[in-house]
Phi, psi and omega in degrees: 000323175301317179299319180295316179297318180294322179295320176298320178298313180294319177300320177297319176303314181296318179294322178294325180287337183247019184296333178288344177262315183279339184064018176280131183296134181298324181297321179295317179297314182297317179295323178296313179303314184290314185288311181296322179301317180287328176296315178294322181298314185286338177296328176243040187300321183299315180298315181293317182295316180293335179279321188254329187223050184296317183294315180298325181291318179293324176295322179294322180293329178053044177090349179286157179288136179291143175207175185295323180293321181294318181292325177293320177296321178296315179300316182293311186285318190257345183240300188298313183296334177298316180285327175297318179297317179297315180295318182296324180294321177291317181297317180294323177295315178298317181299319180294314182291323176298320181289323178300312181291330176294316179297315179298318181292319179300329183265012175074021182290342178260006176296338178298329180296318178299324178290321182293325185264019182285084181202156174264352179289119188297318184290321179296314180297316181300311184289323180295313184287327179284327176295316177299318179297316181301315183290315183292319183291340176290345183239340184233179182297133182299312186296312182294322176298314180299313182299318179299314181292324179294321178296317178299312181295320182297326180282349183255308185277128185267329182281128186295318180297319178296322177296321180294320179293312180292322177298321177297321177295325177294314178300317179297316180297322179295317180290322179292315178296322180296323183282352185279338181233162181285346181253004185265351184211143180303323179294320177294321177299317181294317177300320181292315180295324181285350181085012180287331180222161170250153189299313184294313180297318181300310182291323180298323180284321190264352183301304182295312178302321180293319179296316180295316181295336176269317187290319183297308176298325179296320176297318179294322177296320179301327179288340178274351181266150173292163181297324180241132182268155173273096187237158174219124186268112179290158177294153177302130184303136176286124185238020181293330183267346183241336176199148178236033184282139172274180184298320181296318179294320178296319177296324179296317179294321177297320178294317179297315183291303183288315181297323178296320179293329176296335181278348186301315177304320177295317177303316181293318181294326182282313187266337186064013175277163182299142181301333183296333178293321176295320178296320177294326178295316178298317180298318181296318179295315179298321181295318178297315178300319179302314182288327177294314182292329186258018187289344184248030179297146184291319185257107185293328179294318176297322180300316180299323180288318186283337180290342180249101188300146181295336180300334180272354183262305183210319195313320186251007182296325180297318178297318181296314179295323179297312180297317179299315181296315181296318182291325175293320179296317178297323180296315183290323177294321178297321182288343175283346183091001184294317180297324177298319178296317180295317181295323176296320179295319179293320179298321184279318188263332181254301174055039180209113184292332180292320177296319179293322179293317179295319177299317178298320179296317178294321179293325180292339176281352181250317186268273180195136185303306184294318181299313180295318180298313181293325177300312182287329174295323182288344184290327188233138171281164178280124182279135177290119184297334181284349182255007185297329182292349178275349180269144178296313179256076186292328180295320179291316181292334178296338178295339183253008176278177178300133184064021175293156185294334182300316183293317180289321177298318181296314180298316181290311186296320182284320182295313179279332177296331178296340179276356178296331172233159185273352184255359185272350177234153180298324178295318178296321177295323177298319177294317179302316182291320184291320185254005182051048185272138180269147181298318181301319179297318180295315181299325181282319190261332186246323185303314178301322180292315179295320179298322178297314179294319179298317179294316179298319177296319177297319179296321178293319177295322177297318179296320178299324182294337178265333182278316184281000000 
């Protein structure tokens, strides 16, 4: 049964890697992996439980005779719900940040970006829009940030090739900015919740590598653009029926949304509660401010529609289902003991976190950024730093302690590695669909540039590990 579950897992990996060819939705694949895996697991629940959790199971029985109903209850209460809780916390965090950016966008809070990039100079426009993307994605959901910026860019730049180049730079900036903070990427959120990293240490280590990995390819992309772009400036969107906010009110909402998310690490350190609770608190405050500012809209029917963000209706449900499915799939594979076997093999035959990190980054460019990151996070438990002196190779095991280099390397390598191809990240797929971009064109024109930035960032992170 372990072999069957692992084969389903590997089959899911293959489908995720070929989704641009098969056109099978990633969310459907992930949900199939997660649900079928747990059904197969519980069918042979006694064998798995006695192999992985014998002591906990006997404590659960409390002297009662073991039977099939008891083992199923134990799996549900003590094993399955643990992974559901982890997945739900990430999903709720994503839902909150997606809704925050939707509310801000609905109220024209990002119209300032269109004003800032009002130029025909290709390099100025490229750097302005990617800097904005980099900063926003460090605090909000990568996909929604990317989609918002792509829509802005699509309405301005008329030449399709120029849009593909600038759009690729936007995707890269979103992934680089997202990996720089613990709240900017789902993998970072999970590492933070698990206690593998702390917010300040994580950002301090990854800030420079992320900036270099974004800035170098962006500079190279800028050299591929003509000096003057073929642009057309659309009229300022009419917002009389959906919002009547003035500039000060829009800036206030932007401050509440972005500034509130900056407070989440402090909230987590003080309360020790899950970060998603802080994100929901920020969302609730922003939502109240939104309704106060928009209470006098002329069209009440439009008001009813705009008060309920689209992120809660359909737009981001596929991402949420994908994350839930992948995390459930990782949980069931972990409970079979397969990940433990793989980690022991890597410790014995590879024994180098940098090699594992680079491999994860390259793999994330083929399969899927989040899937590869969560897989490698699941391979190793967090080592207690106070127990390092008991290990023969304490320097190697220190890489897996809190704030160990393995966790930061993994977050950086997979997030930026996903940009090596345009189909390995959800943001890249959004660009492909919007601009009808072919994989071959991306591999020829963008992959070498992204690879240069990714390599430079890894070298800088490696240098930091020796200096700090």
